[in-house]
N, CA and C atoms as an extended XYZ file, in Angstrom:
261
Properties=species:S:1:pos:R:3:atomname:S:1:resname:S:1:resid:I:1 pbc="F F F"
N       -35.793       12.749        3.233 N   MET     1
C       -34.594       12.557        2.447 CA  MET     1
C       -33.352       12.786        3.295 C   MET     1
N       -33.378       13.757        4.192 N   SER     2
C       -32.197       14.044        4.994 CA  SER     2
C       -31.846       12.897        5.921 C   SER     2
N       -32.802       12.033        6.235 N   GLU     3
C       -32.506       10.895        7.100 CA  GLU     3
C       -31.569        9.894        6.430 C   GLU     3
N       -31.468        9.928        5.086 N   TYR     4
C       -30.604        9.013        4.370 CA  TYR     4
C       -29.198        9.573        4.168 C   TYR     4
N       -29.002       10.843        4.431 N   LYS     5
C       -27.701       11.466        4.258 CA  LYS     5
C       -26.867       11.232        5.514 C   LYS     5
N       -25.616       10.933        5.295 N   SER     6
C       -24.706       10.822        6.428 CA  SER     6
C       -23.616       11.872        6.251 C   SER     6
N       -23.140       12.389        7.350 N   LYS     7
C       -22.077       13.386        7.288 CA  LYS     7
C       -20.736       12.678        7.405 C   LYS     7
N       -19.832       13.046        6.534 N   MET     8
C       -18.489       12.483        6.569 CA  MET     8
C       -17.567       13.463        7.275 C   MET     8
N       -16.631       12.908        8.010 N   THR     9
C       -15.581       13.753        8.561 CA  THR     9
C       -14.622       14.079        7.419 C   THR     9
N       -13.743       15.029        7.642 N   THR    10
C       -12.740       15.380        6.631 CA  THR    10
C       -11.878       14.166        6.288 C   THR    10
N       -11.492       13.416        7.296 N   GLU    11
C       -10.658       12.235        7.063 CA  GLU    11
C       -11.404       11.175        6.243 C   GLU    11
N       -12.674       10.973        6.543 N   GLU    12
C       -13.472       10.006        5.791 CA  GLU    12
C       -13.646       10.459        4.338 C   GLU    12
N       -13.841       11.749        4.142 N   ALA    13
C       -13.990       12.279        2.776 CA  ALA    13
C       -12.701       12.100        1.985 C   ALA    13
N       -11.552       12.385        2.601 N   ARG    14
C       -10.267       12.191        1.912 CA  ARG    14
C       -10.052       10.722        1.567 C   ARG    14
N       -10.366        9.834        2.495 N   ALA    15
C       -10.209        8.401        2.238 CA  ALA    15
C       -11.110        7.953        1.093 C   ALA    15
N       -12.328        8.464        1.056 N   TRP    16
C       -13.263        8.103       -0.012 CA  TRP    16
C       -12.760        8.614       -1.365 C   TRP    16
N       -12.303        9.865       -1.407 N   ILE    17
C       -11.778       10.436       -2.660 CA  ILE    17
C       -10.555        9.656       -3.121 C   ILE    17
N        -9.651        9.332       -2.186 N   ARG    18
C        -8.442        8.588       -2.555 CA  ARG    18
C        -8.801        7.204       -3.077 C   ARG    18
N        -9.832        6.580       -2.521 N   SER    19
C       -10.228        5.249       -2.992 CA  SER    19
C       -10.702        5.278       -4.443 C   SER    19
N       -11.220        6.427       -4.865 N   ILE    20
C       -11.703        6.572       -6.239 CA  ILE    20
C       -10.596        7.056       -7.172 C   ILE    20
N        -9.860        8.078       -6.740 N   MET    21
C        -8.897        8.740       -7.615 CA  MET    21
C        -7.457        8.271       -7.441 C   MET    21
N        -7.169        7.532       -6.381 N   GLY    22
C        -5.794        7.144       -6.113 CA  GLY    22
C        -5.064        8.274       -5.409 C   GLY    22
N        -3.781        8.103       -5.202 N   PRO    23
C        -3.033        9.127       -4.475 CA  PRO    23
C        -2.893       10.415       -5.295 C   PRO    23
N        -2.659       11.541       -4.619 N   PRO    24
C        -2.457       12.789       -5.360 CA  PRO    24
C        -1.180       12.708       -6.186 C   PRO    24
N        -1.186       13.374       -7.318 N   ARG    25
C        -0.032       13.330       -8.224 CA  ARG    25
C         0.083       14.625       -8.997 C   ARG    25
N         1.264       14.853       -9.559 N   ARG    26
C         1.448       16.024      -10.423 CA  ARG    26
C         2.306       15.623      -11.608 C   ARG    26
N         2.021       16.216      -12.748 N   THR    27
C         2.756       15.941      -13.972 CA  THR    27
C         3.982       16.841      -14.029 C   THR    27
N         5.147       16.247      -14.272 N   LEU    28
C         6.387       17.010      -14.338 CA  LEU    28
C         6.528       17.653      -15.710 C   LEU    28
N         7.119       18.840      -15.713 N   GLU    29
C         7.312       19.578      -16.964 CA  GLU    29
C         8.680       20.246      -16.960 C   GLU    29
N         9.115       20.658      -18.142 N   GLY    30
C        10.321       21.461      -18.285 CA  GLY    30
C        11.584       20.765      -17.803 C   GLY    30
N        12.464       21.562      -17.185 N   GLN    31
C        13.767       21.054      -16.741 CA  GLN    31
C        13.620       19.971      -15.682 C   GLN    31
N        12.633       20.123      -14.805 N   GLU    32
C        12.408       19.098      -13.782 CA  GLU    32
C        12.091       17.755      -14.433 C   GLU    32
N        11.243       17.765      -15.463 N   ARG    33
C        10.911       16.535      -16.181 CA  ARG    33
C        12.157       15.930      -16.815 C   ARG    33
N        12.979       16.763      -17.440 N   GLU    34
C        14.199       16.278      -18.091 CA  GLU    34
C        15.158       15.658      -17.075 C   GLU    34
N        15.287       16.270      -15.893 N   ASN    35
C        16.175       15.734      -14.857 CA  ASN    35
C        15.695       14.380      -14.362 C   ASN    35
N        14.395       14.260      -14.105 N   VAL    36
C        13.841       12.986      -13.636 CA  VAL    36
C        13.929       11.941      -14.746 C   VAL    36
N        13.681       12.337      -15.981 N   TRP    37
C        13.776       11.406      -17.110 CA  TRP    37
C        15.180       10.807      -17.187 C   TRP    37
N        16.212       11.641      -16.994 N   LEU    38
C        17.591       11.160      -17.010 CA  LEU    38
C        17.814       10.137      -15.890 C   LEU    38
N        17.317       10.419      -14.684 N   MET    39
C        17.456        9.479      -13.574 CA  MET    39
C        16.726        8.168      -13.869 C   MET    39
N        15.564        8.262      -14.499 N   ILE    40
C        14.810        7.050      -14.850 CA  ILE    40
C        15.580        6.220      -15.878 C   ILE    40
N        16.186        6.877      -16.855 N   MET    41
C        16.933        6.163      -17.889 CA  MET    41
C        18.144        5.442      -17.302 C   MET    41
N        18.646        5.901      -16.157 N   LEU    42
C        19.797        5.266      -15.512 CA  LEU    42
C        19.396        4.075      -14.636 C   LEU    42
N        18.113        3.872      -14.431 N   GLN    43
C        17.615        2.743      -13.640 CA  GLN    43
C        17.691        1.461      -14.459 C   GLN    43
N        17.899        0.332      -13.761 N   ASP    44
C        17.951       -0.956      -14.457 CA  ASP    44
C        16.594       -1.345      -15.014 C   ASP    44
N        15.598       -1.414      -14.131 N   GLU    45
C        14.255       -1.818      -14.530 CA  GLU    45
C        13.239       -1.102      -13.656 C   GLU    45
N        12.006       -0.956      -14.155 N   PRO    46
C        10.959       -0.370      -13.306 CA  PRO    46
C        10.558       -1.347      -12.197 C   PRO    46
N         9.966       -0.805      -11.120 N   GLU    47
C         9.422       -1.668      -10.057 CA  GLU    47
C         8.282       -2.524      -10.592 C   GLU    47
N         7.463       -1.907      -11.456 N   SER    48
C         6.362       -2.642      -12.069 CA  SER    48
C         6.015       -1.981      -13.394 C   SER    48
N         5.249       -2.710      -14.186 N   SER    49
C         4.833       -2.214      -15.496 CA  SER    49
C         3.450       -2.763      -15.802 C   SER    49
N         2.623       -1.950      -16.459 N   SER    50
C         1.303       -2.416      -16.873 CA  SER    50
C         1.010       -1.911      -18.279 C   SER    50
N         0.166       -2.660      -18.980 N   ASN    51
C        -0.171       -2.333      -20.354 CA  ASN    51
C        -1.680       -2.477      -20.510 C   ASN    51
N        -2.355       -1.362      -20.852 N   ASN    52
C        -3.806       -1.443      -21.027 CA  ASN    52
C        -4.208       -1.356      -22.500 C   ASN    52
N        -3.281       -1.655      -23.398 N   GLN    53
C        -3.470       -1.665      -24.845 CA  GLN    53
C        -3.486       -0.274      -25.468 C   GLN    53
N        -3.674        0.783      -24.680 N   HIS    54
C        -3.601        2.152      -25.209 CA  HIS    54
C        -2.353        2.864      -24.715 C   HIS    54
N        -1.815        2.394      -23.616 N   SER    55
C        -0.607        2.984      -23.043 CA  SER    55
C         0.096        1.949      -22.176 C   SER    55
N         1.354        2.246      -21.895 N   ILE    56
C         2.141        1.439      -20.974 CA  ILE    56
C         2.528        2.353      -19.820 C   ILE    56
N         2.411        1.860      -18.599 N   THR    57
C         2.814        2.623      -17.425 CA  THR    57
C         3.885        1.838      -16.690 C   THR    57
N         5.003        2.522      -16.397 N   GLU    58
C         6.072        1.931      -15.604 CA  GLU    58
C         6.208        2.726      -14.319 C   GLU    58
N         6.500        2.026      -13.224 N   VAL    59
C         6.630        2.653      -11.910 CA  VAL    59
C         8.089        2.587      -11.482 C   VAL    59
N         8.628        3.743      -11.090 N   TYR    60
C        10.002        3.846      -10.605 CA  TYR    60
C         9.998        4.501       -9.230 C   TYR    60
N        10.955        4.115       -8.387 N   ARG    61
C        11.146        4.757       -7.089 CA  ARG    61
C        12.579        5.281       -7.070 C   ARG    61
N        12.710        6.608       -6.933 N   ILE    62
C        14.012        7.262       -6.929 CA  ILE    62
C        14.060        8.193       -5.720 C   ILE    62
N        15.043        7.998       -4.848 N   ASN    63
C        15.204        8.835       -3.647 CA  ASN    63
C        13.915        8.921       -2.833 C   ASN    63
N        13.302        7.802       -2.559 N   GLN    64
C        12.059        7.690       -1.783 CA  GLN    64
C        10.860        8.399       -2.429 C   GLN    64
N        10.940        8.706       -3.713 N   LYS    65
C         9.802        9.282       -4.431 CA  LYS    65
C         9.366        8.294       -5.496 C   LYS    65
N         8.060        8.211       -5.700 N   GLU    66
C         7.518        7.302       -6.702 CA  GLU    66
C         7.128        8.099       -7.943 C   GLU    66
N         7.512        7.574       -9.100 N   TYR    67
C         7.194        8.204      -10.381 CA  TYR    67
C         6.499        7.185      -11.274 C   TYR    67
N         5.465        7.639      -11.977 N   HIS    68
C         4.796        6.816      -12.977 CA  HIS    68
C         5.107        7.423      -14.340 C   HIS    68
N         5.615        6.595      -15.232 N   VAL    69
C         5.924        7.031      -16.596 CA  VAL    69
C         4.895        6.388      -17.513 C   VAL    69
N         4.149        7.237      -18.234 N   HIS    70
C         3.103        6.766      -19.139 CA  HIS    70
C         3.588        6.937      -20.578 C   HIS    70
N         3.599        5.841      -21.318 N   TYR    71
C         3.997        5.851      -22.716 CA  TYR    71
C         2.744        5.717      -23.579 C   TYR    71
N         2.532        6.702      -24.438 N   PHE    72
C         1.423        6.683      -25.391 CA  PHE    72
C         2.013        6.607      -26.792 C   PHE    72
N         1.334        5.947      -27.692 N   SER    73
C         1.828        5.769      -29.055 CA  SER    73
C         2.118        7.112      -29.724 C   SER    73
N         3.356        7.262      -30.193 N   GLY    74
C         3.727        8.441      -30.955 CA  GLY    74
C         3.895        9.719      -30.154 C   GLY    74
N         3.905        9.661      -28.827 N   GLU    75
C         4.033       10.862      -28.002 CA  GLU    75
C         5.209       10.719      -27.039 C   GLU    75
N         5.671       11.850      -26.528 N   GLN    76
C         6.687       11.837      -25.484 CA  GLN    76
C         6.103       11.208      -24.222 C   GLN    76
N         6.885       10.462      -23.473 N   PRO    77
C         6.372        9.884      -22.222 CA  PRO    77
C         5.948       10.993      -21.242 C   PRO    77
N         4.891       10.725      -20.510 N   GLU    78
C         4.410       11.640      -19.469 CA  GLU    78
C         4.906       11.100      -18.135 C   GLU    78
N         5.469       11.977      -17.291 N   ILE    79
C         6.005       11.557      -16.001 CA  ILE    79
C         5.191       12.219      -14.898 C   ILE    79
N         4.682       11.396      -13.985 N   GLU    80
C         3.928       11.898      -12.840 CA  GLU    80
C         4.671       11.549      -11.555 C   GLU    80
N         4.764       12.528      -10.656 N   GLU    81
C         5.281       12.272       -9.315 CA  GLU    81
C         4.099       11.975       -8.422 C   GLU    81
N         4.172       10.886       -7.667 N   ILE    82
C         3.103       10.534       -6.741 CA  ILE    82
C         3.408       11.250       -5.424 C   ILE    82
N         2.462       12.078       -4.980 N   LEU    83
C         2.653       12.928       -3.818 CA  LEU    83
C         2.182       12.238       -2.545 C   LEU    83
N         2.644       12.741       -1.417 N   ASP    84
C         2.175       12.239       -0.125 CA  ASP    84
C         0.713       12.612        0.043 C   ASP    84
N         0.020       11.846        0.861 N   ASP    85
C        -1.384       12.122        1.120 CA  ASP    85
C        -1.601       13.357        1.987 C   ASP    85
N        -0.561       13.813        2.678 N   ASP    86
C        -0.704       14.972        3.552 CA  ASP    86
C        -0.891       16.224        2.722 C   ASP    86
N        -2.128       16.726        2.683 N   MET    87
C        -2.426       17.907        1.864 CA  MET    87
C        -2.790       19.055        2.762 C   MET    87
């Protein structure tokens, strides 16, 4: 069985995880969320938008940072900051 196992380097493992989960991200809360929400509301249009029938996601880029805003029916929008891959 061990002959079928391959060892991944740290870089290969990170690349594999990112291919499945996407880039690292964090959900904004509190005053930080309110500040970013205000900046988003001042934008003309999102860079992109998608709709999967359960939610709408809009992508914004503000000061070289990428934010994803998720709209769910009847709930406050959720804002995620997309983080750099350097962990």
